[in-house]
N, CA, C and O atoms as a GROMACS GRO file, in nm:
protein
  292
    1UNK      N    1   0.979  -0.426  -2.166
    1UNK     CA    2   0.962  -0.366  -2.035
    1UNK      C    3   1.008  -0.465  -1.928
    1UNK      O    4   0.971  -0.582  -1.931
    2UNK      N    5   1.088  -0.416  -1.835
    2UNK     CA    6   1.142  -0.502  -1.730
    2UNK      C    7   1.031  -0.544  -1.634
    2UNK      O    8   0.940  -0.467  -1.603
    3UNK      N    9   1.041  -0.667  -1.587
    3UNK     CA   10   0.944  -0.719  -1.491
    3UNK      C   11   0.969  -0.657  -1.354
    3UNK      O   12   1.083  -0.644  -1.311
    4UNK      N   13   0.862  -0.618  -1.288
    4UNK     CA   14   0.872  -0.562  -1.154
    4UNK      C   15   0.853  -0.676  -1.055
    4UNK      O   16   0.754  -0.750  -1.060
    5UNK      N   17   0.950  -0.691  -0.965
    5UNK     CA   18   0.942  -0.795  -0.863
    5UNK      C   19   0.889  -0.733  -0.735
    5UNK      O   20   0.934  -0.626  -0.693
    6UNK      N   21   0.792  -0.801  -0.672
    6UNK     CA   22   0.737  -0.749  -0.548
    6UNK      C   23   0.703  -0.864  -0.454
    6UNK      O   24   0.676  -0.977  -0.497
    7UNK      N   25   0.705  -0.832  -0.326
    7UNK     CA   26   0.665  -0.928  -0.223
    7UNK      C   27   0.590  -0.852  -0.116
    7UNK      O   28   0.643  -0.758  -0.056
    8UNK      N   29   0.467  -0.892  -0.090
    8UNK     CA   30   0.391  -0.834   0.020
    8UNK      C   31   0.444  -0.902   0.147
    8UNK      O   32   0.420  -1.020   0.170
    9UNK      N   33   0.514  -0.824   0.228
    9UNK     CA   34   0.575  -0.881   0.349
    9UNK      C   35   0.483  -0.877   0.469
    9UNK      O   36   0.500  -0.954   0.564
   10UNK      N   37   0.384  -0.784   0.465
   10UNK     CA   38   0.286  -0.776   0.574
   10UNK      C   39   0.157  -0.716   0.520
   10UNK      O   40   0.159  -0.609   0.459
   11UNK      N   41   0.046  -0.784   0.541
   11UNK     CA   42  -0.085  -0.732   0.504
   11UNK      C   43  -0.141  -0.659   0.624
   11UNK      O   44  -0.178  -0.721   0.724
   12UNK      N   45  -0.148  -0.527   0.615
   12UNK     CA   46  -0.192  -0.446   0.729
   12UNK      C   47  -0.344  -0.435   0.734
   12UNK      O   48  -0.404  -0.452   0.840
   13UNK      N   49  -0.406  -0.405   0.619
   13UNK     CA   50  -0.551  -0.395   0.621
   13UNK      C   51  -0.612  -0.352   0.488
   13UNK      O   52  -0.543  -0.299   0.401
   14UNK      N   53  -0.740  -0.377   0.475
   14UNK     CA   54  -0.816  -0.341   0.356
   14UNK      C   55  -0.888  -0.210   0.383
   14UNK      O   56  -0.958  -0.196   0.483
   15UNK      N   57  -0.870  -0.113   0.292
   15UNK     CA   58  -0.935   0.017   0.305
   15UNK      C   59  -1.073   0.018   0.240
   15UNK      O   60  -1.165   0.081   0.292
   16UNK      N   61  -1.087  -0.051   0.127
   16UNK     CA   62  -1.216  -0.058   0.059
   16UNK      C   63  -1.213  -0.174  -0.041
   16UNK      O   64  -1.108  -0.231  -0.069
   17UNK      N   65  -1.333  -0.206  -0.093
   17UNK     CA   66  -1.345  -0.314  -0.191
   17UNK      C   67  -1.442  -0.271  -0.300
   17UNK      O   68  -1.545  -0.211  -0.272
   18UNK      N   69  -1.406  -0.305  -0.425
   18UNK     CA   70  -1.493  -0.273  -0.538
   18UNK      C   71  -1.469  -0.374  -0.649
   18UNK      O   72  -1.355  -0.392  -0.693
   19UNK      N   73  -1.575  -0.438  -0.694
   19UNK     CA   74  -1.568  -0.534  -0.805
   19UNK      C   75  -1.465  -0.644  -0.780
   19UNK      O   76  -1.399  -0.689  -0.874
   20UNK      N   77  -1.453  -0.687  -0.656
   20UNK     CA   78  -1.360  -0.794  -0.623
   20UNK      C   79  -1.219  -0.747  -0.591
   20UNK      O   80  -1.144  -0.818  -0.525
   21UNK      N   81  -1.184  -0.628  -0.638
   21UNK     CA   82  -1.052  -0.572  -0.608
   21UNK      C   83  -1.058  -0.500  -0.475
   21UNK      O   84  -1.163  -0.449  -0.436
   22UNK      N   85  -0.945  -0.496  -0.404
   22UNK     CA   86  -0.939  -0.428  -0.275
   22UNK      C   87  -0.830  -0.323  -0.276
   22UNK      O   88  -0.723  -0.342  -0.334
   23UNK      N   89  -0.858  -0.211  -0.210
   23UNK     CA   90  -0.755  -0.109  -0.185
   23UNK      C   91  -0.697  -0.143  -0.050
   23UNK      O   92  -0.770  -0.149   0.050
   24UNK      N   93  -0.566  -0.165  -0.046
   24UNK     CA   94  -0.504  -0.217   0.075
   24UNK      C   95  -0.386  -0.133   0.120
   24UNK      O   96  -0.319  -0.067   0.040
   25UNK      N   97  -0.362  -0.136   0.251
   25UNK     CA   98  -0.238  -0.084   0.310
   25UNK      C   99  -0.155  -0.205   0.348
   25UNK      O  100  -0.195  -0.286   0.431
   26UNK      N  101  -0.039  -0.217   0.286
   26UNK     CA  102   0.051  -0.330   0.309
   26UNK      C  103   0.194  -0.282   0.322
   26UNK      O  104   0.226  -0.167   0.290
   27UNK      N  105   0.279  -0.369   0.368
   27UNK     CA  106   0.424  -0.349   0.358
   27UNK      C  107   0.469  -0.431   0.237
   27UNK      O  108   0.444  -0.551   0.230
   28UNK      N  109   0.535  -0.364   0.141
   28UNK     CA  110   0.574  -0.431   0.018
   28UNK      C  111   0.721  -0.406  -0.011
   28UNK      O  112   0.769  -0.293   0.000
   29UNK      N  113   0.791  -0.511  -0.047
   29UNK     CA  114   0.929  -0.502  -0.093
   29UNK      C  115   0.926  -0.500  -0.246
   29UNK      O  116   0.877  -0.594  -0.309
   30UNK      N  117   0.978  -0.394  -0.304
   30UNK     CA  118   0.983  -0.380  -0.450
   30UNK      C  119   1.126  -0.406  -0.498
   30UNK      O  120   1.220  -0.343  -0.451
   31UNK      N  121   1.140  -0.500  -0.590
   31UNK     CA  122   1.271  -0.533  -0.650
   31UNK      C  123   1.377  -0.562  -0.544
   31UNK      O  124   1.490  -0.513  -0.551
   32UNK      N  125   1.339  -0.643  -0.445
   32UNK     CA  126   1.429  -0.689  -0.339
   32UNK      C  127   1.481  -0.578  -0.248
   32UNK      O  128   1.581  -0.597  -0.180
   33UNK      N  129   1.414  -0.464  -0.247
   33UNK     CA  130   1.454  -0.354  -0.157
   33UNK      C  131   1.380  -0.370  -0.024
   33UNK      O  132   1.291  -0.454  -0.010
   34UNK      N  133   1.419  -0.286   0.074
   34UNK     CA  134   1.352  -0.290   0.203
   34UNK      C  135   1.204  -0.259   0.185
   34UNK      O  136   1.168  -0.176   0.101
   35UNK      N  137   1.117  -0.325   0.260
   35UNK     CA  138   0.973  -0.300   0.248
   35UNK      C  139   0.937  -0.157   0.286
   35UNK      O  140   1.000  -0.095   0.372
   36UNK      N  141   0.834  -0.105   0.218
   36UNK     CA  142   0.779   0.027   0.247
   36UNK      C  143   0.628   0.012   0.262
   36UNK      O  144   0.569  -0.085   0.216
   37UNK      N  145   0.567   0.111   0.327
   37UNK     CA  146   0.422   0.115   0.332
   37UNK      C  147   0.371   0.138   0.190
   37UNK      O  148   0.429   0.217   0.115
   38UNK      N  149   0.264   0.070   0.155
   38UNK     CA  150   0.215   0.074   0.018
   38UNK      C  151   0.063   0.077   0.019
   38UNK      O  152  -0.001  -0.006   0.084
   39UNK      N  153   0.005   0.173  -0.053
   39UNK     CA  154  -0.140   0.181  -0.068
   39UNK      C  155  -0.173   0.169  -0.215
   39UNK      O  156  -0.128   0.251  -0.295
   40UNK      N  157  -0.250   0.065  -0.253
   40UNK     CA  158  -0.289   0.046  -0.392
   40UNK      C  159  -0.401  -0.056  -0.403
   40UNK      O  160  -0.432  -0.126  -0.306
   41UNK      N  161  -0.461  -0.063  -0.522
   41UNK     CA  162  -0.564  -0.163  -0.551
   41UNK      C  163  -0.498  -0.294  -0.592
   41UNK      O  164  -0.398  -0.295  -0.663
   42UNK      N  165  -0.556  -0.405  -0.544
   42UNK     CA  166  -0.505  -0.538  -0.575
   42UNK      C  167  -0.620  -0.627  -0.622
   42UNK      O  168  -0.733  -0.617  -0.575
   43UNK      N  169  -0.588  -0.715  -0.717
   43UNK     CA  170  -0.683  -0.818  -0.757
   43UNK      C  171  -0.696  -0.918  -0.641
   43UNK      O  172  -0.612  -0.920  -0.551
   44UNK      N  173  -0.801  -1.002  -0.643
   44UNK     CA  174  -0.823  -1.094  -0.531
   44UNK      C  175  -0.702  -1.183  -0.497
   44UNK      O  176  -0.680  -1.214  -0.380
   45UNK      N  177  -0.626  -1.225  -0.596
   45UNK     CA  178  -0.511  -1.314  -0.569
   45UNK      C  179  -0.377  -1.239  -0.565
   45UNK      O  180  -0.272  -1.302  -0.561
   46UNK      N  181  -0.382  -1.106  -0.567
   46UNK     CA  182  -0.262  -1.021  -0.563
   46UNK      C  183  -0.170  -1.041  -0.684
   46UNK      O  184  -0.053  -1.006  -0.678
   47UNK      N  185  -0.222  -1.097  -0.793
   47UNK     CA  186  -0.140  -1.115  -0.912
   47UNK      C  187  -0.140  -0.990  -1.001
   47UNK      O  188  -0.052  -0.973  -1.085
   48UNK      N  189  -0.240  -0.904  -0.983
   48UNK     CA  190  -0.248  -0.780  -1.059
   48UNK      C  191  -0.267  -0.665  -0.961
   48UNK      O  192  -0.322  -0.683  -0.853
   49UNK      N  193  -0.219  -0.547  -1.001
   49UNK     CA  194  -0.228  -0.431  -0.914
   49UNK      C  195  -0.259  -0.306  -0.993
   49UNK      O  196  -0.233  -0.299  -1.114
   50UNK      N  197  -0.315  -0.209  -0.925
   50UNK     CA  198  -0.338  -0.078  -0.983
   50UNK      C  199  -0.227   0.016  -0.942
   50UNK      O  200  -0.133  -0.021  -0.871
   51UNK      N  201  -0.239   0.140  -0.988
   51UNK     CA  202  -0.141   0.242  -0.946
   51UNK      C  203  -0.155   0.265  -0.797
   51UNK      O  204  -0.263   0.252  -0.739
   52UNK      N  205  -0.044   0.300  -0.736
   52UNK     CA  206  -0.048   0.322  -0.592
   52UNK      C  207   0.060   0.418  -0.548
   52UNK      O  208   0.122   0.487  -0.629
   53UNK      N  209   0.081   0.420  -0.419
   53UNK     CA  210   0.182   0.507  -0.358
   53UNK      C  211   0.257   0.427  -0.253
   53UNK      O  212   0.200   0.346  -0.181
   54UNK      N  213   0.388   0.452  -0.246
   54UNK     CA  214   0.469   0.391  -0.141
   54UNK      C  215   0.522   0.501  -0.051
   54UNK      O  216   0.554   0.611  -0.097
   55UNK      N  217   0.530   0.471   0.077
   55UNK     CA  218   0.576   0.568   0.176
   55UNK      C  219   0.681   0.504   0.266
   55UNK      O  220   0.665   0.390   0.311
   56UNK      N  221   0.787   0.578   0.292
   56UNK     CA  222   0.888   0.533   0.388
   56UNK      C  223   0.830   0.546   0.528
   56UNK      O  224   0.723   0.603   0.546
   57UNK      N  225   0.900   0.495   0.626
   57UNK     CA  226   0.853   0.505   0.764
   57UNK      C  227   0.843   0.651   0.806
   57UNK      O  228   0.748   0.688   0.874
   58UNK      N  229   0.939   0.734   0.766
   58UNK     CA  230   0.934   0.876   0.801
   58UNK      C  231   0.816   0.946   0.734
   58UNK      O  232   0.751   1.030   0.795
   59UNK      N  233   0.789   0.912   0.608
   59UNK     CA  234   0.674   0.969   0.539
   59UNK      C  235   0.543   0.924   0.604
   59UNK      O  236   0.449   1.002   0.615
   60UNK      N  237   0.538   0.799   0.648
   60UNK     CA  238   0.417   0.748   0.712
   60UNK      C  239   0.396   0.816   0.848
   60UNK      O  240   0.282   0.844   0.885
   61UNK      N  241   0.504   0.841   0.921
   61UNK     CA  242   0.492   0.913   1.049
   61UNK      C  243   0.436   1.054   1.025
   61UNK      O  244   0.351   1.100   1.101
   62UNK      N  245   0.484   1.121   0.921
   62UNK     CA  246   0.433   1.253   0.887
   62UNK      C  247   0.286   1.245   0.846
   62UNK      O  248   0.206   1.329   0.886
   63UNK      N  249   0.251   1.142   0.768
   63UNK     CA  250   0.112   1.123   0.728
   63UNK      C  251   0.024   1.105   0.851
   63UNK      O  252  -0.085   1.162   0.858
   64UNK      N  253   0.070   1.028   0.946
   64UNK     CA  254  -0.006   1.004   1.069
   64UNK      C  255  -0.030   1.136   1.143
   64UNK      O  256  -0.141   1.161   1.191
   65UNK      N  257   0.072   1.220   1.151
   65UNK     CA  258   0.059   1.350   1.216
   65UNK      C  259  -0.040   1.439   1.141
   65UNK      O  260  -0.122   1.507   1.203
   66UNK      N  261  -0.032   1.439   1.009
   66UNK     CA  262  -0.124   1.521   0.928
   66UNK      C  263  -0.268   1.473   0.943
   66UNK      O  264  -0.359   1.555   0.956
   67UNK      N  265  -0.289   1.342   0.942
   67UNK     CA  266  -0.424   1.288   0.956
   67UNK      C  267  -0.482   1.319   1.094
   67UNK      O  268  -0.603   1.340   1.108
   68UNK      N  269  -0.397   1.323   1.197
   68UNK     CA  270  -0.444   1.353   1.332
   68UNK      C  271  -0.498   1.495   1.342
   68UNK      O  272  -0.578   1.524   1.430
   69UNK      N  273  -0.455   1.585   1.252
   69UNK     CA  274  -0.500   1.724   1.254
   69UNK      C  275  -0.638   1.742   1.189
   69UNK      O  276  -0.701   1.846   1.209
   70UNK      N  277  -0.684   1.645   1.115
   70UNK     CA  278  -0.808   1.658   1.039
   70UNK      C  279  -0.928   1.626   1.128
   70UNK      O  280  -0.930   1.524   1.197
   71UNK      N  281  -1.028   1.715   1.124
   71UNK     CA  282  -1.153   1.688   1.195
   71UNK      C  283  -1.247   1.621   1.096
   71UNK      O  284  -1.300   1.687   1.006
   72UNK      N  285  -1.269   1.492   1.110
   72UNK     CA  286  -1.351   1.416   1.017
   72UNK      C  287  -1.500   1.425   1.046
   72UNK      O  288  -1.581   1.366   0.973
   73UNK      N  289  -1.538   1.497   1.149
   73UNK     CA  290  -1.681   1.509   1.183
   73UNK      C  291  -1.746   1.620   1.110
   73UNK      O  292  -1.866   1.643   1.127
   0.00000   0.00000   0.00000
C-alpha cells in the first residue's frame, strides 16, 4: 500500500475530544496538492488519523450556507 503524504498547513480548530484524540477542522495538503478543508480525528501528535472528509473552498462555502439555514435551538 502506498504511503499517504500529508501536511497540516493550518490548524483551524478542535471540534471535540475523546480518549486523547481530537476531531479537528484543518487545512491539509494531501500528496503535495493544494490544501483543502479537512475534518477528521487525529491522535495527540497528529501521527495517526481516522477517516475524514475533505472539502474544497467552494464546497466549504456551500456548507457554510447550508449550516446558516439550520435552526439549532
